[in-house]
C-alpha positions in Angstrom: 92.3 104.2 95.2 90.9 107.6 94.6 93.0 109.2 97.3 96.1 107.7 95.8 95.2 109.0 92.4 95.6 112.4 93.8 99.3 112.0 93.5 100.0 108.7 91.7 98.7 107.1 88.6 99.6 103.6 87.4 101.1 103.6 83.9 102.3 100.9 81.6 105.5 100.5 79.6 104.7 98.0 76.8 107.5 95.5 76.1 109.2 96.5 79.4 107.0 94.8 81.9 106.5 91.1 82.5 103.0 89.6 82.9 102.2 86.5 84.9 98.4 85.8 85.1 96.9 89.0 86.5 100.2 90.3 87.9 102.4 92.8 86.1 106.1 93.3 87.1 107.0 96.0 88.0 104.1 98.3 88.9 104.9 101.7 87.4 103.7 104.9 89.0 103.9 108.3 87.5 102.8 111.7 88.9 99.2 112.6 88.3 99.4 115.5 85.8 96.5 117.2 87.6 98.3 117.5 90.9 101.8 116.1 90.4 104.2 116.4 93.3 106.1 119.4 92.1 108.8 119.2 94.8 110.8 116.5 96.5 109.2 117.2 99.8 105.7 116.9 98.4 106.7 113.6 96.8 108.2 112.2 100.0 105.1 113.3 102.0 102.9 111.6 99.4 104.9 108.4 99.9 104.4 108.6 103.6 100.7 109.4 103.5 100.0 106.7 100.9 102.3 104.0 102.2 99.5 101.3 102.7 98.6 101.7 99.0 102.2 101.6 97.9 102.9 98.6 100.1 99.9 96.7 98.6 101.2 97.4 95.1 104.7 96.3 96.1 103.3 93.0 97.6 101.2 92.4 94.5 103.8 93.0 91.8 107.1 92.6 93.7 108.6 95.9 92.6 107.6 99.6 92.1 109.1 101.8 89.4 108.6 105.5 89.9 108.9 107.6 86.7 108.7 111.3 86.2 109.0 112.4 89.8 111.3 115.3 91.0 114.3 113.1 92.0 117.5 114.6 90.6 120.4 113.7 93.0 121.7 110.9 95.1 120.5 112.7 98.2 117.0 113.1 96.7 117.0 109.3 96.0 118.0 108.7 99.6 115.2 110.9 100.9 112.7 108.9 98.8 114.1 105.6 100.2 113.9 107.0 103.7 110.2 108.1 103.2 109.2 104.4 103.0 110.4 103.9 106.5 111.8 100.4 105.9 114.4 99.0 108.3 117.9 99.6 106.9 119.9 96.6 105.9 123.5 97.7 106.0 125.9 96.8 103.2 128.4 94.5 104.9 130.8 92.0 103.4 130.0 92.3 99.8 132.5 91.1 97.3 132.4 94.1 95.0 134.1 97.4 95.9 131.4 99.9 96.6 131.4 103.4 98.1 128.7 105.0 100.2 127.4 108.1 98.3 124.9 109.3 100.8 122.7 107.6 103.4 121.5 104.3 101.9 122.9 105.1 98.4 126.0 103.2 97.2 127.9 103.0 94.0 127.0 99.8 92.0 130.5 98.4 91.5 133.9 100.0 91.2 135.8 97.1 89.9 138.0 97.8 86.8 136.2 97.3 83.5 138.4 94.3 82.6 137.2 92.4 85.7 134.3 90.0 85.1 131.2 90.1 87.4 129.9 86.5 87.9 126.2 85.9 88.0 124.9 86.6 91.5 122.0 87.7 93.6 122.6 90.8 95.7 123.2 90.1 99.4 122.4 86.4 99.0 125.1 85.3 101.5 
């Protein structure tokens, strides 16, 4: 874990994480203040070079939340998603109107505010 601590530190958000036995959901990672990724390219390279560590955290907790990293635009967010190298699952046949912003980034829902959104699980069909 020492190599991962070069870029990432695990942090806590009291009252915003769920605990089940020894598991905490989600795992929260912040930049290490001693050597924080100061640019998006350094951050995405850190993701690529520490992917086994990040994958193990993801498998352990079920979700990763990155806080405080230099991600400012939809394109930046897409670059971070791409850095993980996961297979793309295209958005096809969803019931809500959504627009592709860039790459793998879509709007959440463009339905008029007076339309109700029933309980659902994304891409469950």
